[in-house]
Structure formats: C-alpha cells, structure tokens
N, C-alpha and C positions, 0 to 999 in steps of 0.2 A: 081341157080339153073335156069331151062327152064320154060317157061310160056303157059300155057295151056287156051283156053278159051270151048270147047268140048269133050267131053268122046265117044267114040262109043265102044258097045259090042257085037261082033259075038260070039251068041253059038253055036260050035259044038258039043256041048256035047248032053250026053242022059239025062240030065235034063233039069227042069225050074232054070231060073237063074234073080236074081236081081242085077239093077247097083245102088249100095249105094258110093254116096262118102261122106270120112272121110275128116277132114278137120283140121286145126290149127289156128288160127286169129293173124292176124301179131301184134306185140309190136315192138315201139319204140322206148328206152330211152331217154334222155335229149341229151346222146351227139351224136346222131343217129346212134347207134347202133342196126341191126334191129337180132329180135327172135321172134321162135312160140313155147312159155312157153306150158304147161298145157295136158292134156290129149285130144284124138282124139275126134272130136265130127263127129255125124254123122247126114245127109243130104238124104234124100230119095225124088224122082220126087212123085209129085200127081197121083193120079188116079190109070187105072192099068197100072200092072210095070212088069209084066212076061215077060222073051224072050226066047221062045219054043225053042226044038229044032231048029238049020240050022236058025232062027233069028236070028236080031238085033233092036238093039236102040242107041240111043243118044242122050247125053243131054247138053245142053247148060247153062253152070252155070251162062253166065249175065243174060238170059230170065226166067229161069226154075227155080232157087234156090234162095237163099237169103243168100247164104253163103259171108262171107264180101268179096272184092277186095282186094288182094293183101294176100289172107289166103295160106297156104301151104295145099294144095292136094293131093289126092292118091284115086283111083278107090280100091274099096272094093268089089268081086263081091258075092254076096248073093246066096249061092244054097242048094234050095229045099230039104230038107228032107236027106240032105249031109254036106260035109266040106265046108264051105264059103275059098273065096280065097283072099287075102288082095295081091293089087299089088307093086311090089319091088319100084319103082319108083314113085319121087314125084315132083309136082310141083308149080309153084307158080303161083297165078289165076288172070290174067288180061283181062278184057272184051277188050280191047281197040286190042288185039292181036286176031288171027284166028287159032292159033297152037291148031290142033286136036290129042287130043292120043288116037290113034285105037289099041284095044286088043281083042283075041281071047280068050276063053276059050271052052276047051275040054276033055272029058275022062267021066268019071263018077261020079255018085255024094257021093261018097265015094274017089275018087283019079279021082281028075281034075288038069288042066294046065291049066298055063293064063300065057300067052305072049302077051309084045307089039307088033305088027304088025309095026305100025307108030308114027312117033310124028313130025308135022312138018304144 
C-alpha cells in the first residue's frame, strides 16, 4: 500500500465541501503480521473547514491530526446538503515521507464525482 502525509482537495463542484479523513489503526500480532481491524474512525480538522466552489484546502496529517502513525487512511469528502463521497484509494500514513494525494470533486450536491488527480 502506498504512503501519504498530505491530502489536498480541490472543489470544482457547485456546493460546499469539507475534508474528512477516515482511518483504521495499525495492529501487529506476535508474528509481525500487520492488519487494520475494526471500523473506520473519522478525523475532522479544527476550525473553519468549508471549501467553497473553486476553492482548495490541504491537511498535513503529521501536524494537523492526532491520527496514529502507520494507520490506514483515506479521504472522505463531506458535501453540505448532499451526498458525501469516500475515496476509493487507501494509503498508510507516514510522516517521514512527503507524499501528497490530490483529489478533485465536481458536480452537484446530489450528483458529485471524486477523482484522484495525483499522488506523489
């Protein structure tokens, strides 16, 4: 699984969006096998979170969040008064790396599309 430290969301939709990071904490058993059991937990940035149409926002998981290192993470975009949209791609949170996943959301509140623009 690829690693990530930053998420960036570009809002090209006709709505207000917010970044939500979903994560599962890493578990290592006695034999060194890694798994990510349990349900997805959600992390929301502090303060003003709205991303208006044609706006963008980034989060640095290492400095902005309390998500444990090594957790499995994915972007979930909350759309105000509409359908929220989880990303298909999943990553491992690594603060040592500088990888950024850039996403774009477009469409309308009830018919929106989330796509990965770049990762690296």
